[in-house]
N, C-alpha and C positions, 0 to 999 in steps of 0.2 A: 454329377455332383459339383464339378468345378464351376459350372454355370450358376448353380445355386449359391455357391460360396462367393462368387464375384457379385452376384445380385445383392446378397446380404451386406457384403463389405461396402458396396456403393451406397446402399441405403444408410448405413451407419455414418460413413464419411461425409455424405452430403448434409445429413442432419447435424453432424459434428461441426462442420464449417459454419452453418447457419447459427447454431447455438453460441459458438465462440464469438462470432461477429456481434451478436446481440449483446452478450455479456460485456465485451470490450467496449462497445458503444456506451453502455450504461455507466461503466466506470470512468470512461473518458469525459463524459458530460459532467460527472461528479467532480472529477479532478479539474476540469476547466473552470467550474464555479469556484473551486478553492483558489486556483491561481489568479482568477480575475478579482477575487476579494483581496488578495495580496497586492495586486496592481492598484486597486482603489485605495488601499491603505498606504501605498507608497513604499512597500517593502520589496517590491519585485518590479523589474523592468518589463514593460509591455512587449518589447521585441523578443523576449525570451520565452513567451508562453507557448508558442507553436513548437519550438525546439524541445522544451521540457515535456510536452505532451507526447511528442514522437519518441522520446527516450522512455517514457513511462509505458508505452505500448508493449515493449519487450517484457517488462516486469509483469504486466497484467496477463500477458499470454502465458507466462510460466506458471502463474498462480491459478489461472483458470483452466488449464489443460485437463487436470483430473476431473474437475466438476463438469466441464463440457463433454468429456468422454462418457461420464456416467449418465448425464441427461440425454445425450444423443443416442446412446445405446438403448436406454429404456424407451425413449420415444420411437426409435426405429423398430424395435421388437414389438412394442405395443401396437404400432400400426399393422405390422405383419400378422399379429394375433387377431386384431380387430377385423381385418379383411380375410381371415381364415387362410392366409397364405402359409403360415407356420404349420397349420393342420395338414395342408397339402404336402408340405415338405416332409413331415413325419410319415405321411402315408406312402411317400415315394421311397421310404427306407432311410431317411437321414437320421442318424443318431443324435441324441442331445449333446454328446461330447463334441460334436462338430461345431456347436455354438461357441464353446470355450476355445476351440482351435481358431475360429475366425476372430474372436476377441483378442487372442494372443497375437495373431498376425498384425493386428492394429496396435495392441498395447505394448508389445516389445519395442518397436521403433519409437513409440510415443514416450516410453519411460527413458530410453536413451536420449531422446531429444530434451526432455526435462533435465536429465543429468548434465548434459552439455550446457544447457542454458544456466542452470544453477551454479555450476562450478567454474565456468569460463566466460560465457557471454555476458550474463547479468552483472558480475563484478566489474567487467570492463565498462559496461554501460553506466554503472553506478559512479565510477570514477569520472567519467565524462560529465555526468550530471552534476557532480560536485563542482566541477570547474565552471559549468554553465550557470549554476545557481550563484556561485561567488561573483561571477562577472555581472550577472543580472542584478544582484543586490547592490553591487558597487555603482552600477548605472542608476539604480533607483535612489541611491543616497543623494544624488545630485538634484533630484526633483521631489524629495520626500516632503519638504515643507511647501505648503500652498498658501498664497497670500489671501487674506480676507476670510480664512476658515479656522475655527477652533479645532485643533487636532489632539487626540489622546495617544499617548505612548506608554508602553510597559503596563498595559492593562489598567490605565487610568492613573498611574503614578504621576505622570506629567501631562499637563495641558498647555499647549503652545498656540499663540496667535501672532501672526506676522501681518502687518498692514499692507506692505508691498515688498516686492523683491526686484532689485535692479537687474534688468535683462542682460546688461553688458558684463558686469563684474560679479553678479550674484550677491550683492550687498543686501542685507535684511534691514528694513526700516520699521520703526515703531514696534518693538517686540514685547510681548507679554508672556510670561512663563509662570505657571502655578505648579508647585511640587508638593506632593504629600509625602512627608518624611516618615520613616519607620517608627519613630518615637511619638508619633501623633501630632507633630508640629506641621504647620502649613507655611510654605514660603512663596511669596509673590515677588517675582523679579521683573522689573520694567527697564527697558533700555531704548535709547534713541536709534541705535543702529548696531549691526553685528555682522559676522561672517560665519560660515560653516567650515569645519575642519574635520577631516577623516584620517585616522591613523592607519598604519599598515595592517593592523589586526581588524580593520573595518569598524572600529569604534568611532562614533560621531560626537563631535563637540560643537558648541556654539560659543564663539568669542563675542562677548557683548561689550559695548562701549557707551560711556556716559549714561549711567542709570542708577537705580536703587534696588535694594534687596530687603524685603520686609519679612521677618520671621515672627509668627504669632502662635500662641496656644492659649489655654484657659487662664494662665497666670500673668503673662506679660506679652509685650510686643516690642520688637527691636528692628530699627531701620539702619541699613548700611548703604552709604553712597560710594560709588566706585567709578573709576575712570575706565577700567578694563576688568572683565570677569570671564572666566572660562567655566562653562557648565557642560557636563556630560549629558548627552541626549540618549536615554536608554530606549533602544528600539528592539523589538522582538525578532528573533530569527530562528527558524526551526527547519532543519533539513528533513525533507519528506522521506529520505532513505536512511535506515539505520546504518551506522558505520560498519557493522560486521558484514553487511551484504557486499561491501566493496573489497573484502579481503580476498586475496588470490587463492586459487585451488590448492597450491602447494602449502601455503600457510595454514589453511583449514585442515587439510589431510594430515599434516605432520605436527599440528599444534598440540600442545600439552596443557594449556590453560583451560579453565572452566568455560570461558566464552568461546574459545576455538572449538572445543568438543561440542558445545551446544550448537554452534553454527553448522558444524559437520552433520549433526543429526537432523537439523532443520532442512538442510539441502538434500539429504537422502530421503526425507519423508515423502516428497512428491513422487519420485519414481516407485517407491515401495507401495504407495497408495494405489497405483494403477493395478498391481497384481491382486491386491485385496478387493478392489472393485470388480475385477474380472470374475472372481469367485462368486460375487453377489449378484451381478447383473442379470444372468438368466433367471434366477429366482425372483428378483425384483420386477422384471419385465413380463413375467408369465401372467397371462390373464385368461379368464374363462369366457365363454360366449356371453355376450350382452353385459360383460363387466366393463366399467369405465376405463377408458384408456389412460387417464391421468391419476388413477388411484395409487398405483405403485410408484409413480413419479414423486408424489408427495412423501412416500415412505423413503425413497432414495435420497431426497433432499434432506430429510430429517437425519438419516444416518450420516450423510456427508457432513452436515453441520455439527453433529455430535462428535464425530471422529476428529475433525480438524480443530474443534474447540478443545477437545480432550488433549490433543497434541500441543495446543497453545498453552494450556494449563501446565502440562509436563515441562515445556520449555521454560516457563516462568518459574517453576519449582527448581529447575537446575540453576537459573540465574540467582535465585534467592538463597540457594544452599540447602534447600529442603531435601534434595535428592542428590545422590552421588552422581557426578557427571558421567562416570563410566557406565552406570546403569541407565541414566538419561531417560529417553522416551522409548527405549527398546522394549520395556515391559508393556507399554501401551500398544506397540505394534504387535507383540505376541498375543495379547488379549484379543485384539481385533482380528488377528489371523485365525485364532481358535474359533471366534464367533463366526467369521466368514466360512470357515471349513465346515462347521456344524450346519450352517444354512445350505452349503453346497451339497453335503451328504444327504440331508433330508429332502432337498429338492430332487436329486437324482433318484432317490428311492421312491418318491411319490409318483414318478412317471411310469 
């Protein structure tokens, strides 16, 4: 029987590695497109893209481990059923409970790995990423304005055109700025030259010299001539990582605020999900002769999506105050455990 155990474990683990690699590749390509779009828009330095992708891999692995475990197990067992190998194993006297034992041998280390990643490694990676992002955006600030191109900032609130930029001192020449004000006014600012200024809080300003500022609406038009004018350039910046993900394990475990309790439950949901999936996998992967290998895979994906979307809704309810943070998403875990246990009992009785 030990030979059969090793064979099934090897089948699951090899499929698990392949599935995880494919899923990570898909997410990395998607994330690469997101970062390249920021590079094109001038809000991110090109040199930081590879570093940010490398840091994202750890987060992706943490989030994809439960799904990869589910898909790999269903695919591995599905192949064994399709090739009648599982039938041969049962004929040799292998009990169904041995499948759960094999899954636990893989699932227990996997759940501890997710626990370590969520509480210790990912928060450290998140803090490093914040530093890399800040530096990358500071570098991008130096090249955000491009000569000869109309550029929009703050979702169209500002449109800026610079005819040329001095390569030696960074002086802007022949500047045009259109600003859509909140009160419906439109402001056109024209200047002969200017310079960029960045504060310590990473806020960008343009110092204009020798120009005019025209404010218009439906009722009037006003022109102001100036020798020097300071305009804030609103650029969008969004951190890809929520701030809570960078909190230390000690702060999350001992925290008493709503956000800290919510983050604790979010980090525990991954390891807990492994054990719920173990109860379901043998039933989801069981197939009869001539039955499609991927039929149960679709059912497994639907359950996974429903389960984790349900958890997401529960976490949002905690944040909005609709649910007591002490109750949190534990009731969702309990409902899912009851469902998984019912499936487990019915599957074992049917054999």
